[in-house]
C-alpha positions as a printed Julia matrix, in Angstrom:
355×3 Matrix{Float64}:
   0.14  -17.97  64.36
   3.1   -19.19  65.34
   5.2   -17.38  62.46
   4.55  -13.91  61.52
   2.79  -13.16  58.5
   4.32  -11.04  55.67
   2.91   -8.21  54.37
   1.21   -9.81  51.06
   0.13  -12.93  53.21
  -1.16  -10.4   55.77
  -3.36   -8.9   52.47
  -4.13  -12.3   51.15
  -5.56  -12.74  54.58
  -7.18   -9.74  54.83
  -9.06  -10.65  51.66
  -9.94  -14.0   52.0
 -11.8   -12.31  55.47
 -13.86  -10.01  53.14
 -15.17  -13.25  50.56
 -16.33  -15.43  53.59
 -18.26  -12.24  54.57
 -20.09  -11.21  51.51
 -23.47  -12.59  50.72
 -22.85  -13.49  47.11
 -20.4   -16.48  46.59
 -18.87  -16.33  50.01
 -15.3   -17.9   49.32
 -12.55  -17.28  45.7
  -9.54  -18.32  44.13
  -6.38  -17.71  45.76
  -3.94  -18.14  42.83
  -0.67  -16.74  43.92
   2.33  -17.85  42.23
   4.06  -21.33  44.45
   6.09  -20.15  47.17
   3.99  -17.31  47.79
   1.92  -18.51  50.5
  -1.15  -19.75  49.9
  -0.85  -22.34  52.5
   0.08  -20.18  55.02
  -2.86  -17.62  54.43
  -5.14  -20.39  54.7
  -3.89  -21.46  58.0
  -4.69  -18.05  59.01
  -8.06  -17.6   57.71
  -9.17  -20.73  59.67
  -7.28  -19.77  62.81
  -8.65  -16.42  62.83
 -12.26  -17.5   61.91
 -12.58  -20.02  64.5
 -15.11  -18.65  66.56
 -17.8   -18.8   63.72
 -16.5   -22.0   62.98
 -17.03  -23.32  66.07
 -20.94  -21.82  66.72
 -21.27  -22.86  63.15
 -20.7   -26.39  64.3
 -22.55  -26.27  67.6
 -25.9   -24.59  66.21
 -25.83  -27.33  63.52
 -24.4   -30.2   65.09
 -25.7   -32.99  67.12
 -24.25  -35.85  69.25
 -25.78  -38.33  66.98
 -25.06  -42.35  67.14
 -24.15  -42.92  63.71
 -26.4   -46.49  62.13
 -25.18  -47.46  59.06
 -27.95  -47.69  55.74
 -28.58  -51.7   56.18
 -29.56  -51.13  59.93
 -32.19  -48.86  59.88
 -33.21  -48.71  56.14
 -36.59  -51.0   57.26
 -39.23  -48.54  57.56
 -39.21  -48.41  61.34
 -38.68  -45.73  63.66
 -35.42  -44.92  65.29
 -35.42  -43.01  68.55
 -32.17  -40.08  68.42
 -30.9   -38.72  71.35
 -29.51  -35.31  70.86
 -26.94  -32.97  73.04
 -26.35  -29.65  71.89
 -22.19  -28.29  72.81
 -22.01  -24.53  73.9
 -20.34  -22.4   71.98
 -16.63  -20.68  72.8
 -15.64  -17.13  72.48
 -12.39  -15.8   71.33
 -10.93  -12.91  70.49
 -10.01  -11.78  67.2
  -7.08   -9.67  66.57
  -7.06   -7.39  63.95
  -5.47   -6.35  61.03
  -3.12   -4.37  60.27
  -3.84   -0.98  58.12
  -2.34   -1.63  54.72
  -4.87   -5.0   54.58
  -7.55   -3.37  55.32
  -6.37   -0.35  52.57
  -6.29   -3.42  50.45
  -9.47   -4.73  51.09
 -11.44   -2.01  51.01
 -10.2    -0.26  47.65
 -10.18   -3.75  45.85
 -13.89   -5.33  47.02
 -16.26   -2.45  46.69
 -18.38   -4.72  44.67
 -18.69   -6.98  47.55
 -21.71   -7.19  50.07
 -19.77   -7.79  53.15
 -22.96   -8.53  55.0
 -22.22  -11.03  57.99
 -23.99  -13.89  58.09
 -25.78  -14.36  61.59
 -27.32  -17.17  60.8
 -24.99  -19.69  62.35
 -24.42  -17.21  65.43
 -27.94  -18.25  66.95
 -27.5   -21.07  69.67
 -30.54  -23.24  69.99
 -32.1   -22.46  73.09
 -32.6   -26.06  74.19
 -29.83  -28.05  74.9
 -31.06  -31.91  74.88
 -33.87  -33.17  72.87
 -35.0   -36.19  71.76
 -36.49  -36.65  68.38
 -38.05  -39.1   66.78
 -37.52  -39.96  63.01
 -38.34  -42.13  60.2
 -36.21  -44.36  58.87
 -36.83  -42.99  55.33
 -35.86  -39.17  56.18
 -33.0   -40.02  58.86
 -30.0   -38.81  56.72
 -31.7   -35.94  55.84
 -32.4   -35.06  59.93
 -29.43  -35.91  61.1
 -26.48  -34.5   58.49
 -23.71  -33.2   61.44
 -22.08  -29.58  61.08
 -18.5   -29.72  60.08
 -15.66  -27.08  60.02
 -13.16  -26.99  57.48
 -11.83  -29.56  54.96
  -8.91  -29.92  53.2
  -8.46  -31.75  49.73
  -5.51  -32.18  48.24
  -3.29  -34.5   46.79
  -2.27  -37.23  48.0
   1.51  -36.16  47.91
   1.02  -33.14  49.82
  -1.37  -34.7   52.56
   1.26  -35.37  55.23
   2.3   -31.87  54.3
  -0.64  -29.94  54.93
  -1.14  -32.06  58.23
   2.15  -31.25  59.44
   1.81  -27.29  58.67
  -1.84  -26.74  61.1
   0.2   -28.3   63.16
   3.39  -26.17  63.08
   2.36  -22.85  62.52
  -0.38  -22.71  65.29
   0.61  -21.5   68.27
   0.68  -24.22  71.15
  -2.73  -22.49  73.12
  -4.48  -22.75  69.72
  -3.76  -25.91  68.68
  -6.2   -27.38  66.22
  -7.89  -30.85  66.61
  -6.61  -32.01  63.0
  -8.07  -35.46  61.2
  -5.97  -37.02  58.34
  -8.9   -38.87  56.66
  -7.7   -41.13  54.38
  -6.74  -44.86  53.2
  -8.63  -48.38  54.16
  -9.1   -47.48  57.74
 -10.57  -44.39  58.12
 -13.71  -43.75  59.81
 -17.09  -44.85  58.21
 -18.77  -42.24  60.86
 -19.53  -38.85  59.87
 -20.08  -37.85  63.47
 -16.84  -37.93  63.88
 -15.82  -36.0   61.32
 -18.12  -32.94  62.81
 -15.41  -33.22  66.19
 -12.28  -31.61  64.64
 -11.43  -28.36  63.43
  -9.68  -29.71  60.16
 -10.1   -32.7   58.21
  -7.23  -33.28  55.52
  -8.68  -35.5   52.65
  -7.26  -36.51  49.46
  -9.17  -35.61  46.0
  -9.28  -39.72  45.29
 -11.27  -39.79  48.46
 -13.43  -37.01  47.65
 -14.34  -39.15  44.39
 -14.72  -42.39  46.28
 -17.23  -40.96  48.4
 -19.34  -38.49  47.28
 -22.49  -39.96  44.9
 -21.3   -40.02  41.11
 -24.75  -39.3   40.51
 -26.96  -36.06  41.62
 -30.23  -36.29  42.78
 -33.37  -35.89  40.8
 -33.76  -32.56  40.9
 -30.2   -32.01  40.41
 -29.83  -34.21  37.33
 -32.68  -32.61  35.65
 -31.44  -29.13  36.56
 -28.02  -29.97  35.31
 -29.54  -31.52  32.01
 -31.83  -28.4   31.72
 -28.47  -25.92  31.67
 -26.55  -28.22  28.85
 -23.87  -29.63  31.57
 -21.97  -32.79  30.7
 -24.78  -34.56  28.73
 -22.53  -37.32  27.78
 -22.32  -38.19  31.17
 -26.26  -38.28  32.18
 -26.43  -40.77  28.9
 -23.41  -43.0   29.97
 -25.07  -42.8   33.58
 -28.72  -43.65  32.51
 -26.9   -46.41  30.32
 -24.81  -48.12  33.5
 -28.63  -46.91  35.22
 -30.14  -49.59  32.85
 -27.3   -52.52  32.22
 -27.27  -52.92  36.21
 -30.38  -51.55  38.08
 -29.43  -53.9   41.23
 -26.52  -51.8   42.02
 -27.71  -48.21  41.91
 -30.69  -49.34  43.69
 -28.13  -50.39  46.88
 -29.02  -47.96  49.93
 -25.4   -47.71  50.91
 -25.06  -45.74  47.69
 -28.05  -43.04  48.54
 -26.19  -40.62  50.71
 -22.19  -41.47  49.75
 -19.31  -41.33  52.45
 -18.97  -39.45  55.87
 -17.52  -36.95  53.89
 -20.99  -36.34  51.57
 -23.43  -36.33  54.65
 -22.01  -33.84  56.77
 -22.71  -30.17  56.04
 -18.85  -28.41  55.96
 -18.21  -25.03  57.19
 -15.43  -24.39  54.73
 -14.05  -26.31  51.64
 -10.33  -25.5   50.79
  -9.4   -27.0   47.17
  -5.35  -26.89  46.9
  -4.02  -27.45  43.34
  -7.38  -26.72  42.5
  -6.8   -26.71  38.69
  -7.32  -30.97  39.43
 -11.85  -29.99  38.92
 -10.23  -28.28  35.98
 -12.53  -30.99  33.67
 -15.76  -30.08  34.84
 -16.71  -33.8   33.29
 -14.43  -35.57  35.61
 -15.87  -37.58  38.33
 -13.48  -36.15  40.44
 -14.87  -32.23  39.87
 -18.28  -33.4   40.23
 -17.77  -34.82  43.29
 -15.59  -31.45  44.95
 -18.99  -29.81  43.53
 -21.12  -31.88  45.28
 -19.59  -31.24  48.51
 -21.9   -29.73  50.73
 -20.53  -26.14  52.12
 -20.52  -23.04  53.59
 -17.48  -21.46  52.24
 -15.39  -22.57  49.78
 -12.15  -21.63  48.18
 -10.07  -22.65  45.16
  -5.78  -22.29  45.87
  -4.11  -22.66  42.39
  -0.93  -21.4   41.1
  -2.13  -22.02  37.52
  -6.41  -22.15  37.39
  -5.73  -21.86  33.49
  -4.48  -24.48  32.3
  -5.72  -24.78  28.84
  -8.69  -23.3   27.44
 -11.48  -20.76  28.98
 -14.04  -24.01  30.02
 -11.5   -24.68  32.58
 -13.0   -21.74  34.63
 -16.67  -23.53  34.72
 -15.9   -25.67  37.42
 -14.21  -23.12  39.24
 -17.42  -20.97  38.7
 -19.76  -24.21  39.38
 -17.89  -25.2   42.77
 -17.87  -22.26  44.23
 -21.56  -21.19  43.4
 -20.88  -17.86  41.91
 -23.69  -17.5   40.06
 -24.93  -16.86  37.53
 -22.18  -18.27  36.06
 -22.41  -21.69  37.86
 -24.97  -22.63  35.21
 -23.68  -23.82  32.44
 -25.87  -21.95  29.88
 -25.02  -18.49  31.63
 -21.42  -19.04  31.55
 -21.33  -20.42  27.68
 -24.06  -17.31  26.6
 -22.83  -14.5   28.77
 -19.27  -15.45  28.68
 -17.47  -17.82  25.85
 -20.38  -16.28  23.88
 -18.75  -12.89  23.76
 -15.69  -13.54  23.42
 -16.05  -14.92  19.94
 -18.07  -12.22  18.91
 -15.79  -10.04  20.33
 -12.68  -10.08  21.59
 -11.43   -7.3   23.5
 -14.95   -6.87  24.81
 -15.05  -10.47  26.19
 -12.11  -10.82  27.89
 -12.43   -7.3   29.25
 -16.34   -8.66  30.66
 -14.22  -12.05  32.05
 -11.63   -9.92  33.44
 -14.52   -8.12  35.49
 -16.21  -11.26  36.74
 -12.83  -12.67  37.79
 -11.75   -9.72  39.58
 -14.5   -10.05  42.3
 -13.63  -13.7   42.76
  -9.66  -14.05  42.36
  -6.52  -12.76  44.27
  -3.58  -13.15  42.03
   0.04  -11.59  42.95
   3.63  -13.54  41.37
   6.8   -13.22  43.08
   8.06  -10.72  40.49
   5.71   -8.12  42.2
């Protein structure tokens, strides 16, 4: 980093590092007040974990030639040449004692087992594989780095911070993914350390509807029944548009597996009924973060969107959220809110300017 982290920012970084290495819900909600330093702490996290991110991208990514759906959706076979990249090892600097002490005392409930699956490199560097057109999209999903989703108003600010706050010899490759001229090749996204995009872009690229299995699961969980009904009505009235192959996988953002997804101003997804919220939840990623100074603005229901995005089980299932949290508060508000505080303590770090 080109700037020194303040003590509270080091504590945030240490907490985020510990949370990312939890086997259960790798990620969380950084809910510090505005101006405390959520952005710089997140950039420090990205920089600190670049070795793991590089290995993840190398182990799961092949340099494949992207073929639009319309060109290969004809039942024929497609030959793909795949080249593996070599991982880069870089030394990690240790955090100071105060940050380590804070994390050790506040994250006793976290199972901090490192994820070694992504550290294994494939022995073969080159391969030639023949896939049928029906499973091509799933077989060639590239592994990408970190995607930061933010409002359009702070898009350039994020790109500038990622450039300015990192030392010259450790510069991150950053792509501002926005506008009509953005790439349509998901493999290009996988060549950057960080991709910065907007909520609207995610909403437009990630498929609006879930797959059949996911949709059935949502209906069983009682999630957004009015949306499911509305979607079915649209499908019945305009079946031809729904059958377009170009919509099956969405845009490039939906066609890669991300190492990390960061939602800035995460209160944007507070209403889980909206297209933006469902699209963000649909992004495929190993690690997930919400940055928000005001995570709860109106009601307890706002939390469900965060739990759903973070894959925070069992509360990411709407029926569990309803009966294990909402009903508990309705029956006994004192006990219910104490339980909610315990649930949030595991995934939320919040500091105010006054502290």
